[in-house]
PQR file of N, CA, C, O and H, with PARSE charges and radii, in Angstrom:
ATOM      1  N   UNK A   1      -1.056  21.687  16.001 -0.4000 1.5000
ATOM      2  CA  UNK A   1       0.294  22.164  16.153 -0.0000 2.0000
ATOM      3  C   UNK A   1       0.537  23.397  15.281  0.5500 1.7000
ATOM      4  O   UNK A   1       1.145  24.369  15.729 -0.5500 1.4000
ATOM      5  N   UNK A   2       0.061  23.353  14.042 -0.4000 1.5000
ATOM      6  CA  UNK A   2       0.251  24.501  13.154 -0.0000 2.0000
ATOM      7  C   UNK A   2      -0.444  25.741  13.704  0.5500 1.7000
ATOM      8  O   UNK A   2       0.070  26.852  13.584 -0.5500 1.4000
ATOM      9  H   UNK A   2      -0.433  22.564  13.678  0.4000 1.0000
ATOM     10  N   UNK A   3      -1.626  25.545  14.312 -0.4000 1.5000
ATOM     11  CA  UNK A   3      -2.339  26.683  14.886 -0.0000 2.0000
ATOM     12  C   UNK A   3      -1.525  27.333  15.996  0.5500 1.7000
ATOM     13  O   UNK A   3      -1.472  28.559  16.102 -0.5500 1.4000
ATOM     14  H   UNK A   3      -2.044  24.642  14.409  0.4000 1.0000
ATOM     15  N   UNK A   4      -0.893  26.505  16.822 -0.4000 1.5000
ATOM     16  CA  UNK A   4      -0.065  27.038  17.904 -0.0000 2.0000
ATOM     17  C   UNK A   4       1.130  27.804  17.344  0.5500 1.7000
ATOM     18  O   UNK A   4       1.493  28.862  17.857 -0.5500 1.4000
ATOM     19  H   UNK A   4      -0.936  25.509  16.735  0.4000 1.0000
ATOM     20  N   UNK A   5       1.733  27.269  16.297 -0.4000 1.5000
ATOM     21  CA  UNK A   5       2.861  27.967  15.670 -0.0000 2.0000
ATOM     22  C   UNK A   5       2.423  29.332  15.135  0.5500 1.7000
ATOM     23  O   UNK A   5       3.137  30.323  15.286 -0.5500 1.4000
ATOM     24  H   UNK A   5       1.438  26.409  15.880  0.4000 1.0000
ATOM     25  N   UNK A   6       1.246  29.373  14.510 -0.4000 1.5000
ATOM     26  CA  UNK A   6       0.738  30.635  13.965 -0.0000 2.0000
ATOM     27  C   UNK A   6       0.473  31.644  15.080  0.5500 1.7000
ATOM     28  O   UNK A   6       0.765  32.831  14.933 -0.5500 1.4000
ATOM     29  H   UNK A   6       0.667  28.568  14.387  0.4000 1.0000
ATOM     30  N   UNK A   7      -0.082  31.166  16.198 -0.4000 1.5000
ATOM     31  CA  UNK A   7      -0.328  32.055  17.335 -0.0000 2.0000
ATOM     32  C   UNK A   7       0.986  32.591  17.887  0.5500 1.7000
ATOM     33  O   UNK A   7       1.102  33.776  18.200 -0.5500 1.4000
ATOM     34  H   UNK A   7      -0.319  30.202  16.318  0.4000 1.0000
ATOM     35  N   UNK A   8       1.978  31.707  18.004 -0.4000 1.5000
ATOM     36  CA  UNK A   8       3.282  32.123  18.519 -0.0000 2.0000
ATOM     37  C   UNK A   8       3.924  33.174  17.617  0.5500 1.7000
ATOM     38  O   UNK A   8       4.530  34.127  18.106 -0.5500 1.4000
ATOM     39  H   UNK A   8       1.884  30.744  17.750  0.4000 1.0000
ATOM     40  N   UNK A   9       3.793  33.002  16.307 -0.4000 1.5000
ATOM     41  CA  UNK A   9       4.367  33.964  15.361 -0.0000 2.0000
ATOM     42  C   UNK A   9       3.626  35.298  15.463  0.5500 1.7000
ATOM     43  O   UNK A   9       4.245  36.362  15.438 -0.5500 1.4000
ATOM     44  H   UNK A   9       3.300  32.228  15.910  0.4000 1.0000
ATOM     45  N   UNK A  10       2.303  35.235  15.578 -0.4000 1.5000
ATOM     46  CA  UNK A  10       1.499  36.451  15.682 -0.0000 2.0000
ATOM     47  C   UNK A  10       1.841  37.225  16.953  0.5500 1.7000
ATOM     48  O   UNK A  10       1.865  38.456  16.955 -0.5500 1.4000
ATOM     49  H   UNK A  10       1.801  34.370  15.598  0.4000 1.0000
ATOM     50  N   UNK A  11       2.106  36.485  18.040 -0.4000 1.5000
ATOM     51  CA  UNK A  11       2.448  37.117  19.314 -0.0000 2.0000
ATOM     52  C   UNK A  11       3.902  37.580  19.369  0.5500 1.7000
ATOM     53  O   UNK A  11       4.304  38.244  20.324 -0.5500 1.4000
ATOM     54  H   UNK A  11       2.086  35.485  18.039  0.4000 1.0000
ATOM     55  N   UNK A  12       4.688  37.236  18.356 -0.4000 1.5000
ATOM     56  CA  UNK A  12       6.084  37.638  18.323 -0.0000 2.0000
ATOM     57  C   UNK A  12       7.011  36.694  19.064  0.5500 1.7000
ATOM     58  O   UNK A  12       8.182  37.009  19.278 -0.5500 1.4000
ATOM     59  H   UNK A  12       4.361  36.696  17.580  0.4000 1.0000
ATOM     60  N   UNK A  13       6.487  35.525  19.461 -0.4000 1.5000
ATOM     61  CA  UNK A  13       7.310  34.550  20.178 -0.0000 2.0000
ATOM     62  C   UNK A  13       8.287  33.829  19.257  0.5500 1.7000
ATOM     63  O   UNK A  13       9.353  33.394  19.693 -0.5500 1.4000
ATOM     64  H   UNK A  13       5.536  35.270  19.288  0.4000 1.0000
ATOM     65  N   UNK A  14       7.922  33.703  17.981 -0.4000 1.5000
ATOM     66  CA  UNK A  14       8.801  33.079  16.995 -0.0000 2.0000
ATOM     67  C   UNK A  14       8.802  33.941  15.735  0.5500 1.7000
ATOM     68  O   UNK A  14       7.892  34.740  15.513 -0.5500 1.4000
ATOM     69  H   UNK A  14       7.056  34.056  17.626  0.4000 1.0000
ATOM     70  N   UNK A  15       9.831  33.766  14.921 -0.4000 1.5000
ATOM     71  CA  UNK A  15       9.928  34.535  13.678 -0.0000 2.0000
ATOM     72  C   UNK A  15       9.142  33.843  12.573  0.5500 1.7000
ATOM     73  O   UNK A  15       8.706  32.701  12.720 -0.5500 1.4000
ATOM     74  H   UNK A  15      10.570  33.117  15.101  0.4000 1.0000
ATOM     75  N   UNK A  16       8.970  34.551  11.471 -0.4000 1.5000
ATOM     76  CA  UNK A  16       8.282  33.977  10.316 -0.0000 2.0000
ATOM     77  C   UNK A  16       9.052  32.772   9.775  0.5500 1.7000
ATOM     78  O   UNK A  16       8.451  31.788   9.346 -0.5500 1.4000
ATOM     79  H   UNK A  16       9.324  35.479  11.351  0.4000 1.0000
ATOM     80  N   UNK A  17      10.380  32.854   9.799 -0.4000 1.5000
ATOM     81  CA  UNK A  17      11.205  31.726   9.348 -0.0000 2.0000
ATOM     82  C   UNK A  17      11.015  30.512  10.254  0.5500 1.7000
ATOM     83  O   UNK A  17      10.944  29.380   9.776 -0.5500 1.4000
ATOM     84  H   UNK A  17      10.869  33.653  10.148  0.4000 1.0000
ATOM     85  N   UNK A  18      10.933  30.752  11.562 -0.4000 1.5000
ATOM     86  CA  UNK A  18      10.704  29.652  12.500 -0.0000 2.0000
ATOM     87  C   UNK A  18       9.320  29.042  12.291  0.5500 1.7000
ATOM     88  O   UNK A  18       9.146  27.829  12.407 -0.5500 1.4000
ATOM     89  H   UNK A  18      10.991  31.672  11.950  0.4000 1.0000
ATOM     90  N   UNK A  19       8.340  29.891  11.982 -0.4000 1.5000
ATOM     91  CA  UNK A  19       6.992  29.406  11.676 -0.0000 2.0000
ATOM     92  C   UNK A  19       7.033  28.495  10.458  0.5500 1.7000
ATOM     93  O   UNK A  19       6.474  27.398  10.479 -0.5500 1.4000
ATOM     94  H   UNK A  19       8.482  30.876  11.888  0.4000 1.0000
ATOM     95  N   UNK A  20       7.690  28.944   9.405 -0.4000 1.5000
ATOM     96  CA  UNK A  20       7.779  28.167   8.168 -0.0000 2.0000
ATOM     97  C   UNK A  20       8.493  26.838   8.425  0.5500 1.7000
ATOM     98  O   UNK A  20       8.042  25.788   7.968 -0.5500 1.4000
ATOM     99  H   UNK A  20       8.144  29.835   9.388  0.4000 1.0000
ATOM    100  N   UNK A  21       9.592  26.889   9.148 -0.4000 1.5000
ATOM    101  CA  UNK A  21      10.354  25.681   9.457 -0.0000 2.0000
ATOM    102  C   UNK A  21       9.529  24.715  10.299  0.5500 1.7000
ATOM    103  O   UNK A  21       9.509  23.513  10.035 -0.5500 1.4000
ATOM    104  H   UNK A  21       9.958  27.742   9.520  0.4000 1.0000
ATOM    105  N   UNK A  22       8.853  25.240  11.308 -0.4000 1.5000
ATOM    106  CA  UNK A  22       8.023  24.398  12.166 -0.0000 2.0000
ATOM    107  C   UNK A  22       6.881  23.765  11.399  0.5500 1.7000
ATOM    108  O   UNK A  22       6.564  22.592  11.600 -0.5500 1.4000
ATOM    109  H   UNK A  22       8.870  26.217  11.523  0.4000 1.0000
ATOM    110  N   UNK A  23       6.262  24.538  10.520 -0.4000 1.5000
ATOM    111  CA  UNK A  23       5.164  24.021   9.704 -0.0000 2.0000
ATOM    112  C   UNK A  23       5.658  22.906   8.785  0.5500 1.7000
ATOM    113  O   UNK A  23       4.976  21.897   8.608 -0.5500 1.4000
ATOM    114  H   UNK A  23       6.519  25.491  10.357  0.4000 1.0000
ATOM    115  N   UNK A  24       6.840  23.086   8.203 -0.4000 1.5000
ATOM    116  CA  UNK A  24       7.419  22.049   7.344 -0.0000 2.0000
ATOM    117  C   UNK A  24       7.714  20.784   8.144  0.5500 1.7000
ATOM    118  O   UNK A  24       7.488  19.677   7.655 -0.5500 1.4000
ATOM    119  H   UNK A  24       7.394  23.906   8.347  0.4000 1.0000
ATOM    120  N   UNK A  25       8.216  20.939   9.370 -0.4000 1.5000
ATOM    121  CA  UNK A  25       8.499  19.781  10.224 -0.0000 2.0000
ATOM    122  C   UNK A  25       7.225  19.014  10.555  0.5500 1.7000
ATOM    123  O   UNK A  25       7.210  17.783  10.539 -0.5500 1.4000
ATOM    124  H   UNK A  25       8.400  21.838   9.767  0.4000 1.0000
ATOM    125  N   UNK A  26       6.154  19.752  10.855 -0.4000 1.5000
ATOM    126  CA  UNK A  26       4.869  19.111  11.155 -0.0000 2.0000
ATOM    127  C   UNK A  26       4.379  18.348   9.928  0.5500 1.7000
ATOM    128  O   UNK A  26       3.886  17.228  10.056 -0.5500 1.4000
ATOM    129  H   UNK A  26       6.166  20.752  10.868  0.4000 1.0000
ATOM    130  N   UNK A  27       4.509  18.938   8.744 -0.4000 1.5000
ATOM    131  CA  UNK A  27       4.052  18.276   7.519 -0.0000 2.0000
ATOM    132  C   UNK A  27       4.861  17.017   7.246  0.5500 1.7000
ATOM    133  O   UNK A  27       4.299  16.001   6.837 -0.5500 1.4000
ATOM    134  H   UNK A  27       4.910  19.848   8.640  0.4000 1.0000
ATOM    135  N   UNK A  28       6.172  17.068   7.464 -0.4000 1.5000
ATOM    136  CA  UNK A  28       7.014  15.884   7.262 -0.0000 2.0000
ATOM    137  C   UNK A  28       6.612  14.769   8.216  0.5500 1.7000
ATOM    138  O   UNK A  28       6.533  13.607   7.815 -0.5500 1.4000
ATOM    139  H   UNK A  28       6.629  17.893   7.796  0.4000 1.0000
ATOM    140  N   UNK A  29       6.357  15.110   9.471 -0.4000 1.5000
ATOM    141  CA  UNK A  29       5.939  14.109  10.455 -0.0000 2.0000
ATOM    142  C   UNK A  29       4.593  13.512  10.068  0.5500 1.7000
ATOM    143  O   UNK A  29       4.384  12.306  10.201 -0.5500 1.4000
ATOM    144  H   UNK A  29       6.420  16.054   9.797  0.4000 1.0000
ATOM    145  N   UNK A  30       3.684  14.351   9.592 -0.4000 1.5000
ATOM    146  CA  UNK A  30       2.373  13.875   9.149 -0.0000 2.0000
ATOM    147  C   UNK A  30       2.520  12.931   7.963  0.5500 1.7000
ATOM    148  O   UNK A  30       1.904  11.865   7.935 -0.5500 1.4000
ATOM    149  H   UNK A  30       3.853  15.330   9.484  0.4000 1.0000
ATOM    150  N   UNK A  31       3.329  13.316   6.990 -0.4000 1.5000
ATOM    151  CA  UNK A  31       3.547  12.475   5.812 -0.0000 2.0000
ATOM    152  C   UNK A  31       4.149  11.124   6.197  0.5500 1.7000
ATOM    153  O   UNK A  31       3.740  10.088   5.674 -0.5500 1.4000
ATOM    154  H   UNK A  31       3.829  14.181   7.013  0.4000 1.0000
ATOM    155  N   UNK A  32       5.117  11.136   7.107 -0.4000 1.5000
ATOM    156  CA  UNK A  32       5.733   9.881   7.552 -0.0000 2.0000
ATOM    157  C   UNK A  32       4.725   8.993   8.266  0.5500 1.7000
ATOM    158  O   UNK A  32       4.723   7.777   8.073 -0.5500 1.4000
ATOM    159  H   UNK A  32       5.450  11.977   7.532  0.4000 1.0000
ATOM    160  N   UNK A  33       3.876   9.584   9.082 -0.4000 1.5000
ATOM    161  CA  UNK A  33       2.855   8.810   9.791 -0.0000 2.0000
ATOM    162  C   UNK A  33       1.873   8.184   8.812  0.5500 1.7000
ATOM    163  O   UNK A  33       1.470   7.033   8.979 -0.5500 1.4000
ATOM    164  H   UNK A  33       3.877  10.571   9.240  0.4000 1.0000
ATOM    165  N   UNK A  34       1.492   8.933   7.805 -0.4000 1.5000
ATOM    166  CA  UNK A  34       0.570   8.415   6.794 -0.0000 2.0000
ATOM    167  C   UNK A  34       1.198   7.237   6.061  0.5500 1.7000
ATOM    168  O   UNK A  34       0.524   6.237   5.815 -0.5500 1.4000
ATOM    169  H   UNK A  34       1.819   9.868   7.670  0.4000 1.0000
ATOM    170  N   UNK A  35       2.481   7.336   5.708 -0.4000 1.5000
ATOM    171  CA  UNK A  35       3.173   6.233   5.037 -0.0000 2.0000
ATOM    172  C   UNK A  35       3.193   4.991   5.919  0.5500 1.7000
ATOM    173  O   UNK A  35       2.951   3.882   5.441 -0.5500 1.4000
ATOM    174  H   UNK A  35       3.028   8.149   5.909  0.4000 1.0000
ATOM    175  N   UNK A  36       3.484   5.175   7.210 -0.4000 1.5000
ATOM    176  CA  UNK A  36       3.526   4.039   8.131 -0.0000 2.0000
ATOM    177  C   UNK A  36       2.155   3.384   8.255  0.5500 1.7000
ATOM    178  O   UNK A  36       2.049   2.157   8.251 -0.5500 1.4000
ATOM    179  H   UNK A  36       3.681   6.076   7.598  0.4000 1.0000
ATOM    180  N   UNK A  37       1.115   4.189   8.363 -0.4000 1.5000
ATOM    181  CA  UNK A  37      -0.242   3.653   8.482 -0.0000 2.0000
ATOM    182  C   UNK A  37      -0.638   2.928   7.204  0.5500 1.7000
ATOM    183  O   UNK A  37      -1.226   1.848   7.258 -0.5500 1.4000
ATOM    184  H   UNK A  37       1.200   5.185   8.366  0.4000 1.0000
ATOM    185  N   UNK A  38      -0.320   3.517   6.053 -0.4000 1.5000
ATOM    186  CA  UNK A  38      -0.622   2.859   4.781 -0.0000 2.0000
ATOM    187  C   UNK A  38       0.068   1.502   4.688  0.5500 1.7000
ATOM    188  O   UNK A  38      -0.519   0.539   4.193 -0.5500 1.4000
ATOM    189  H   UNK A  38       0.158   4.395   6.009  0.4000 1.0000
ATOM    190  N   UNK A  39       1.310   1.421   5.160 -0.4000 1.5000
ATOM    191  CA  UNK A  39       2.039   0.151   5.137 -0.0000 2.0000
ATOM    192  C   UNK A  39       1.387  -0.860   6.077  0.5500 1.7000
ATOM    193  O   UNK A  39       1.272  -2.037   5.735 -0.5500 1.4000
ATOM    194  H   UNK A  39       1.787   2.202   5.562  0.4000 1.0000
ATOM    195  N   UNK A  40       0.962  -0.413   7.250 -0.4000 1.5000
ATOM    196  CA  UNK A  40       0.283  -1.307   8.192 -0.0000 2.0000
ATOM    197  C   UNK A  40      -1.007  -1.854   7.591  0.5500 1.7000
ATOM    198  O   UNK A  40      -1.327  -3.033   7.748 -0.5500 1.4000
ATOM    199  H   UNK A  40       1.056   0.543   7.528  0.4000 1.0000
ATOM    200  N   UNK A  41      -1.741  -0.991   6.905 -0.4000 1.5000
ATOM    201  CA  UNK A  41      -2.986  -1.419   6.265 -0.0000 2.0000
ATOM    202  C   UNK A  41      -2.689  -2.443   5.178  0.5500 1.7000
ATOM    203  O   UNK A  41      -3.375  -3.461   5.085 -0.5500 1.4000
ATOM    204  H   UNK A  41      -1.482  -0.033   6.777  0.4000 1.0000
ATOM    205  N   UNK A  42      -1.681  -2.190   4.361 -0.4000 1.5000
ATOM    206  CA  UNK A  42      -1.320  -3.126   3.294 -0.0000 2.0000
ATOM    207  C   UNK A  42      -0.906  -4.471   3.877  0.5500 1.7000
ATOM    208  O   UNK A  42      -1.295  -5.519   3.360 -0.5500 1.4000
ATOM    209  H   UNK A  42      -1.123  -1.363   4.437  0.4000 1.0000
ATOM    210  N   UNK A  43      -0.114  -4.449   4.957 -0.4000 1.5000
ATOM    211  CA  UNK A  43       0.304  -5.696   5.606 -0.0000 2.0000
ATOM    212  C   UNK A  43      -0.895  -6.448   6.168  0.5500 1.7000
ATOM    213  O   UNK A  43      -0.971  -7.672   6.054 -0.5500 1.4000
ATOM    214  H   UNK A  43       0.202  -3.599   5.377  0.4000 1.0000
ATOM    215  N   UNK A  44      -1.819  -5.734   6.766 -0.4000 1.5000
ATOM    216  CA  UNK A  44      -3.005  -6.366   7.351 -0.0000 2.0000
ATOM    217  C   UNK A  44      -3.882  -6.959   6.252  0.5500 1.7000
ATOM    218  O   UNK A  44      -4.429  -8.049   6.418 -0.5500 1.4000
ATOM    219  H   UNK A  44      -1.758  -4.740   6.858  0.4000 1.0000
ATOM    220  N   UNK A  45      -4.021  -6.252   5.133 -0.4000 1.5000
ATOM    221  CA  UNK A  45      -4.804  -6.778   4.014 -0.0000 2.0000
ATOM    222  C   UNK A  45      -4.195  -8.076   3.495  0.5500 1.7000
ATOM    223  O   UNK A  45      -4.919  -9.029   3.208 -0.5500 1.4000
ATOM    224  H   UNK A  45      -3.576  -5.366   4.998  0.4000 1.0000
ATOM    225  N   UNK A  46      -2.865  -8.120   3.371 -0.4000 1.5000
ATOM    226  CA  UNK A  46      -2.190  -9.348   2.936 -0.0000 2.0000
ATOM    227  C   UNK A  46      -2.459 -10.475   3.915  0.5500 1.7000
ATOM    228  O   UNK A  46      -2.733 -11.605   3.512 -0.5500 1.4000
ATOM    229  H   UNK A  46      -2.276  -7.346   3.605  0.4000 1.0000
ATOM    230  N   UNK A  47      -2.381 -10.164   5.208 -0.4000 1.5000
ATOM    231  CA  UNK A  47      -2.610 -11.160   6.249 -0.0000 2.0000
ATOM    232  C   UNK A  47      -4.032 -11.705   6.170  0.5500 1.7000
ATOM    233  O   UNK A  47      -4.241 -12.915   6.264 -0.5500 1.4000
ATOM    234  H   UNK A  47      -2.158  -9.245   5.535  0.4000 1.0000
ATOM    235  N   UNK A  48      -4.993 -10.835   6.001 -0.4000 1.5000
ATOM    236  CA  UNK A  48      -6.395 -11.256   5.928 -0.0000 2.0000
ATOM    237  C   UNK A  48      -6.641 -12.085   4.674  0.5500 1.7000
ATOM    238  O   UNK A  48      -7.349 -13.090   4.730 -0.5500 1.4000
ATOM    239  H   UNK A  48      -4.824  -9.852   5.925  0.4000 1.0000
ATOM    240  N   UNK A  49      -6.076 -11.685   3.559 -0.4000 1.5000
ATOM    241  CA  UNK A  49      -6.302 -12.390   2.296 -0.0000 2.0000
ATOM    242  C   UNK A  49      -5.624 -13.754   2.270  0.5500 1.7000
ATOM    243  O   UNK A  49      -6.036 -14.629   1.509 -0.5500 1.4000
ATOM    244  H   UNK A  49      -5.501 -10.869   3.513  0.4000 1.0000
ATOM    245  N   UNK A  50      -4.594 -13.949   3.085 -0.4000 1.5000
ATOM    246  CA  UNK A  50      -3.887 -15.230   3.071 -0.0000 2.0000
ATOM    247  C   UNK A  50      -4.579 -16.284   3.926  0.5500 1.7000
ATOM    248  O   UNK A  50      -4.196 -17.454   3.885 -0.5500 1.4000
ATOM    249  H   UNK A  50      -4.259 -13.237   3.703  0.4000 1.0000
ATOM    250  N   UNK A  51      -5.570 -15.902   4.684 -0.4000 1.5000
ATOM    251  CA  UNK A  51      -6.269 -16.851   5.560 -0.0000 2.0000
ATOM    252  C   UNK A  51      -7.309 -17.616   4.807  0.5500 1.7000
ATOM    253  O   UNK A  51      -7.995 -18.458   5.386 -0.5500 1.4000
ATOM    254  H   UNK A  51      -5.880 -14.952   4.717  0.4000 1.0000
TER
END
């Protein structure tokens, strides 16, 4: 996604500010996904250890 944003900015389809904003949005989504996955792993570890 970031690569596409960079290409769009280079081609003049989006501004530098839009590139920065889009990149920040992608990073926030990535961070949230990592947190969710980490929580799923922790829950699964608890489940396995309780058996």
